[in-house]
Backbone as CSV, one residue per row, in Angstrom:
resi,resn,N_x,N_y,N_z,CA_x,CA_y,CA_z,C_x,C_y,C_z
1,MET,0.879,-1.178,-0.037,0.028,-0.032,-0.113,1.044,1.284,0.038
2,PHE,0.512,2.151,-0.837,1.227,3.461,-0.840,0.773,4.466,-0.007
3,HIS,1.719,5.009,0.791,1.371,5.986,1.826,2.270,7.222,1.441
4,GLN,1.454,8.379,1.134,2.183,9.700,0.761,2.311,10.425,2.035
5,GLN,3.532,10.771,2.331,3.901,11.674,3.471,3.536,13.146,3.254
6,GLU,2.969,13.833,4.145,2.588,15.151,4.000,3.889,15.947,3.953
7,ALA,3.946,16.858,3.103,5.168,17.928,3.036,4.963,18.911,4.123
8,GLU,6.109,19.310,4.731,6.075,20.359,5.634,5.832,21.683,4.995
9,GLU,4.963,22.479,5.397,4.602,23.842,4.641,5.394,24.900,5.279
10,PHE,5.806,25.848,4.334,6.643,27.019,4.769,5.886,28.185,4.346
11,PRO,5.813,29.247,4.904,5.198,30.418,4.448,6.015,31.069,3.238
12,PRO,5.421,31.644,2.345,6.072,32.303,1.090,6.861,33.543,1.491
13,SER,7.713,33.804,0.682,8.514,35.091,0.894,7.619,36.416,0.765
14,ALA,7.983,37.472,1.228,7.193,38.544,1.101,7.124,38.993,-0.169
15,ARG,8.219,38.802,-1.139,8.295,39.188,-2.404,7.316,38.315,-3.276
16,TYR,7.237,36.988,-2.992,6.497,36.191,-3.788,5.005,36.526,-3.581
17,LEU,4.575,36.644,-2.101,3.391,36.965,-1.861,2.906,38.203,-2.462
18,SER,3.767,39.284,-2.478,3.356,40.506,-3.176,3.038,40.333,-4.687
19,ILE,3.794,39.480,-5.361,3.463,39.082,-6.689,2.041,38.460,-6.888
20,ILE,1.818,37.473,-5.885,0.549,36.886,-5.923,-0.625,37.759,-5.642
21,LEU,-0.422,38.789,-4.734,-1.336,39.685,-4.256,-1.626,40.879,-5.516
22,GLU,-0.660,41.063,-6.314,-0.616,42.035,-7.355,-1.511,41.370,-8.350
23,GLY,-1.386,40.120,-8.775,-2.171,39.367,-9.698,-3.643,39.184,-9.279
24,ALA,-3.791,39.039,-7.827,-5.075,38.934,-7.452,-5.942,40.325,-7.486
25,ARG,-5.336,41.342,-7.277,-5.824,42.707,-7.539,-6.182,42.940,-8.903
26,ARG,-5.276,42.555,-9.804,-5.416,42.884,-11.321,-6.573,42.119,-11.912
27,GLU,-6.901,40.893,-11.351,-7.894,40.001,-11.671,-9.233,40.338,-10.953
28,ARG,-9.139,41.453,-10.018,-10.305,41.942,-9.284,-10.947,40.762,-8.551
29,LEU,-10.046,39.963,-7.841,-10.630,38.921,-7.021,-11.224,39.468,-5.798
30,LYS,-12.099,38.627,-5.150,-12.917,39.075,-4.024,-12.150,39.772,-2.879
31,GLU,-12.472,40.729,-2.274,-12.020,41.415,-1.161,-11.622,40.625,-0.095
32,GLU,-12.441,39.585,0.262,-12.167,38.639,1.320,-10.845,37.973,1.022
33,TYR,-10.721,37.433,-0.208,-9.427,36.807,-0.659,-8.222,37.658,-0.491
34,LEU,-8.404,38.998,-1.090,-7.280,39.868,-0.971,-6.939,40.071,0.597
35,ARG,-7.846,40.359,1.391,-7.473,40.477,2.814,-6.785,39.212,3.375
36,MET,-7.228,37.990,2.910,-6.555,36.819,3.381,-5.062,36.734,2.926
37,LEU,-4.769,37.177,1.713,-3.540,37.377,1.167,-2.586,38.309,1.923
38,GLU,-3.177,39.514,2.177,-2.586,40.660,2.927,-2.213,40.329,4.281
39,GLU,-2.942,39.355,5.008,-2.529,38.998,6.327,-1.891,37.747,6.417
40,HIS,-1.548,37.079,5.379,-0.958,35.844,5.321,0.605,35.952,5.915
41,PRO,1.032,35.032,6.777,2.409,35.314,7.311,3.394,34.970,6.124
42,THR,4.554,35.662,6.235,5.596,35.493,5.328,6.809,35.068,5.950
43,TYR,7.720,34.352,5.015,8.993,33.759,5.491,9.976,34.847,6.108
44,SER,10.507,34.741,7.096,11.650,35.686,7.617,12.901,34.811,7.773
45,PRO,13.875,35.018,7.045,15.104,34.071,6.966,15.842,34.414,8.493
46,PRO,16.338,33.311,9.001,17.103,33.514,10.264,18.363,34.277,10.025
47,GLU,18.886,34.749,11.161,20.147,35.720,11.035,21.291,34.933,10.365
48,TRP,21.451,33.638,10.430,22.531,33.007,9.889,22.437,32.986,8.386
49,VAL,21.156,32.853,7.949,20.945,33.011,6.388,21.272,34.331,5.901
50,LEU,20.816,35.370,6.733,21.120,36.793,6.186,22.631,37.088,6.104
51,LYS,23.371,36.495,7.107,24.753,36.601,7.134,25.488,35.932,5.972
52,VAL,25.105,34.800,5.649,25.588,34.087,4.367,25.321,34.950,3.246
53,ARG,24.107,35.380,3.078,23.670,36.175,1.912,24.718,37.452,1.820
54,ARG,24.876,38.115,2.957,25.671,39.281,2.937,27.211,38.901,2.484
55,SER,27.642,37.776,2.822,29.118,37.352,2.517,29.220,37.066,1.168
56,ARG,28.231,36.772,0.384,28.293,36.385,-1.086,28.632,37.650,-1.831
57,PRO,29.496,37.537,-2.912,29.725,38.675,-3.793,28.369,39.135,-4.502
58,LYS,28.481,40.478,-4.769,27.437,41.201,-5.609,27.506,40.534,-7.075
59,LEU,26.305,40.573,-7.750,26.229,40.002,-8.983,27.102,40.652,-9.998
60,GLU,27.156,42.094,-9.845,28.008,42.981,-10.691,29.523,42.822,-10.445
61,GLU,29.945,42.101,-9.413,31.259,41.806,-9.103,31.704,40.480,-9.706
62,LEU,30.825,39.620,-10.064,31.174,38.285,-10.740,31.531,38.264,-12.202
63,PRO,32.617,37.500,-12.562,32.949,37.634,-13.957,31.943,36.949,-14.821
64,PRO,31.828,37.515,-16.010,30.824,36.722,-17.028,31.218,35.358,-17.218
65,VAL,30.351,34.330,-17.522,30.609,33.027,-17.784,29.960,32.634,-19.081
66,THR,30.662,32.212,-20.100,30.309,31.850,-21.384,29.572,30.468,-21.447
67,VAL,28.758,30.220,-22.488,28.161,28.927,-22.661,29.357,27.884,-22.886
68,GLU,30.413,28.283,-23.569,31.613,27.390,-23.832,32.160,26.995,-22.409
69,GLU,32.337,27.910,-21.485,32.948,27.571,-20.279,31.995,26.550,-19.445
70,LEU,30.760,26.845,-19.499,29.725,25.933,-18.890,29.838,24.507,-19.406
71,ALA,29.955,24.366,-20.691,29.897,23.154,-21.340,31.058,22.268,-20.939
72,LYS,32.217,22.974,-20.468,33.407,22.122,-20.077,33.217,21.330,-18.823
73,HIS,32.124,21.699,-17.972,32.013,21.109,-16.701,30.877,20.001,-16.762
74,LYS,31.242,18.962,-15.958,30.255,17.902,-15.915,29.333,18.071,-14.893
75,GLU,28.047,17.558,-14.858,27.119,17.707,-13.865,27.600,17.258,-12.446
76,ASP,28.373,16.095,-12.441,28.748,15.539,-11.240,29.947,16.101,-10.590
77,GLU,30.459,17.219,-11.087,31.612,17.832,-10.545,30.868,18.843,-9.369
78,ASP,31.722,18.659,-8.243,31.236,19.695,-7.169,31.530,21.210,-7.327
79,SER,32.801,21.440,-7.941,33.115,22.774,-8.091,33.922,22.840,-9.367
80,TRP,34.217,24.125,-9.796,34.873,24.380,-10.991,36.375,24.556,-10.574
């Protein structure tokens, strides 16, 4: 017999929820639904995650990568 395990639920990020809310408003969904979205809890990353994010280089600081460079690397390699 197959038993499907329930997945743990996590709240959406504020950014994602704002996108959903924007679409719901654009489609003129019911005010009750909009209120439910507005009051929905959002994910707040723990301090250690914020610290890791701050330690990463900024996108504009990274060198460009060509398709040819990407093609040289195999899927099972851990690093470049």
